[in-house]
Steps between C-alpha positions, in 0.01 A plus 500: 500500500357847514306622196539849369155592616591403858773773502397851602680831517484540875828554678620558864481877431195520273169316559188514279147491642315162495163380616487528874448147641420646845177639363218257440128547476456125567708186528444411138784715349821321426816692394788352302764602244662738746159644590446608140223243437180445701243227475171447687480118556220477247269701727243739367575751784639837409860542619673823589867531389708805584855611412774506766599859413234768510542788257711789639307831515715631218616356176350313202468121536434214259438123529346218299281205572311207342185328617338172411168467318244621750401791712778733606561866589844672498589843639587674825360496856515764765728388776240594759245253372437168678714282271299184575189647333480374137234757403595818687247782510768754434866556463541308171554559124499200274463376143285190462521203261160610372642842383343704777686729738417566869578809700413436866147359486406616143531281190501645146612397148869539428683274252529157345456173688795274556597141576791261544656586166551864584772692687366791693696805602426747781661848503435728798612861507536615857650829400197615294253730670264330533656156476419288194503127416518355151431132412645322195387185322776350284678842499184687389386766735138475620503870600627710786289516808508794756530349848229619727362375834708335766791420267549871413718552809717290728648159434372259232592141438511288177184281515347205321184322605387196299358147505771378259876458499709819474853589393676824591813669365634799680801496273682179600359248252332582170446129427238489777653186652568346157141543357624765250823571308705758695541836314756680717368856499636728769386832656679824444734425792614171340307298753272204434390250241166584363295333228406833331681830477466702822310826451738794488592625852352205681707267722509148638378461856834397654706621791763664273230719355345600838565858614778550748389576858716776645417436861720253688277342765788427745572870515151580644380189684663197652439226751777462753530203740709516822541319831429672828788544746348700792787747457518807275497371149571664162297329222670557163491384144232728347574698188337813648425677816148391596230749615243239594585172676261225602643235742357171618647215709454178298501255792337697784152646562614869498321795343580617151698827544513775236738799503545794263727796473214756497368417847859443614702201619405312816131576433322172421154403393355149507313383187319225697352731767297823524741643757655841488855571400768394758839662550752245637785723639733434207503123546297407197606629158761761592610627161445465127838449340655524154457123438263389772411589850617470862304332782511530874433229751113485480386138484235597247766577229811335640429217742792334677359151421682506162159511336473517124371837392359647181493865394335650192652830402377788270682806384290814501634853426730572795429802713135593498377830349191704562208435261216743475299340213222399733283680748718341764873582476704178503866410533605265224791280409432386140678265268322577169721254308384203707153630573515513880465784748478546870248767606466655843211721584277631775134399477233760429288400804176547308344332198717543196847602373759428231857414542789544253689172436781623271498214250389699195269224390197343660582244777375149470550412866479721814550374853425743782553484874396735785815543701405631844200286578325166446372449140515244227726523193277610207587386153390648165561297183418612147354168379217523752479881504446776749154389614676197663746458782696206647688485833865382509478394868173305447378190310159658408369519146504840342255755635338812362448851637544862397684577823829335373585641155188714446411266213745707296777353294853634560647729241856549374557743788263421799297232669185575696435415866170506684362497855633166595768513767699244297570744214472855621206563731713581806701822523814308574790346306461240226734308267419376151695266271405557142585273198433505129574223246820548298549285192767242548537579871172495696133424458178546699212299362240238563438142392220253503570183685370168356497282813718245331850365571573581135449860594482834330797649313563867588703685231723770651750580224787421731649230723369577853700538814212612729134396470227619734134396467161523668173320426271805482177302490543289812636494852856383424848606609742716310786295366855589375772300334844598382760343272785539749364280784415244231716515191341197338146406412263401655478793742294424814662697783243771516490768777177672592519879559180497710638268766817458709522138402836357399571404142274216378703189429266207550490369140556589137144479377264718711659831399688383194578740216771525232698810417549501117702716267185709418260447787350263757337159464274386787548136595233470767126506540527648850239775543743759633709473181283366223140477614218575250520868589664829404854561633702828531876467445804719518823363343855633465757365254827326546570559126306616195363224271733595217803388699333258750603135545257230602532351848 
């Protein structure tokens, strides 16, 4: 009893984009027909509708849509925009039912108006320099538009905002849920079912057409669980030899302990304190091994109580090498493939200096710690910029001050440190952990919370394994989740890096989030996770979106 229009081309190995039902500008939007049709309950409110697959940063992409009789705009939205805003001030290019176009905040004349009888095409060339977008009405081009403003770089998402019903076809159903007669046109790769012929060189937005991601996340990062024994213990099962390992007891109020191969084994720092580095006589992390690490008898990493433990492990670049790119010579172990480096240096002891980080591209996240004395962990993040600082061991909102990063953005070779003792102001040893976003593997970014249990959706471009956040506007704890401690949604067992508290297990609502095939959906209104504030996040993948399965 299934009609032809209820059959689509999706398969277990190839999925087409649809409307994203996790994104709503109000409660009025209803999605049906496999999330290819949206209605608005008869409301006159404008509704935001986004695609589930943002456009890759390379390639040429095409999709079709229809709208009812009434006001509508179709186009693309910058991924960094607050997606609940129906009339964004920037980061948008669209074609309206009145024939006008809009680029960011500027309207101008463009093409013909349209209504419910028309099929509209959208063709975006991400390979062009600059990028271009071309809209079609009933297979007639309305003219190519050079993409400027916020959509000219970074990630953009298929976008419709309207006060009428809308249909979308990313290539799985040219009948538009039975409202038209299917035409069966395919892209040049033989993918899809489009109403009109696909422009030459353009492709359907489906997983088969997405670019391959060469990096394999499990070869550069992994979460490893183990049980303490109180006796020497070899923890195995990683696909690499780690250079940075972060350990926390899940059931006991013990410090977070971090170890790295540049400072040397047995030397531990605590993310939840300002304390100096401690050397534990070879009873903490004794060695980094080919597929894991070996622990001594220290109760902080290997308690005899059979406590459940979690370790997060990163691969850097092996043995550190000298780096003279900055005014301060550093010793660096850099994994440029995965965007992670460990940087050891001696502070300048004055007001300013620069430190080579070895990544070859600008870092998005830098975490520094003064090793031989008491000082907070200072954190730089690119969404907030070098005029701001956050502290990993503290719940405070972000601060400002030239003494941290000299109000100077990092470059592809160095980061700047100022007079603060937390970044370089003492003439003693420091350690820095530097990260940059790598497509399909990791992402540093920010999101706007909405204070609602139907929370914000954060697009990552991969299925996450590790997700760290901080409310930068308010006094709130840092929070971290991973997909190994909780392999099924909802996730609620957060751990706070700024406190020695055990893993939170009280309920499944306060800290509830979902790990998705392409990002994170917040399922709580709790202020530390989804308050009406700005949040910093750092995420690492378990698998790229192209090959990810839902949880």
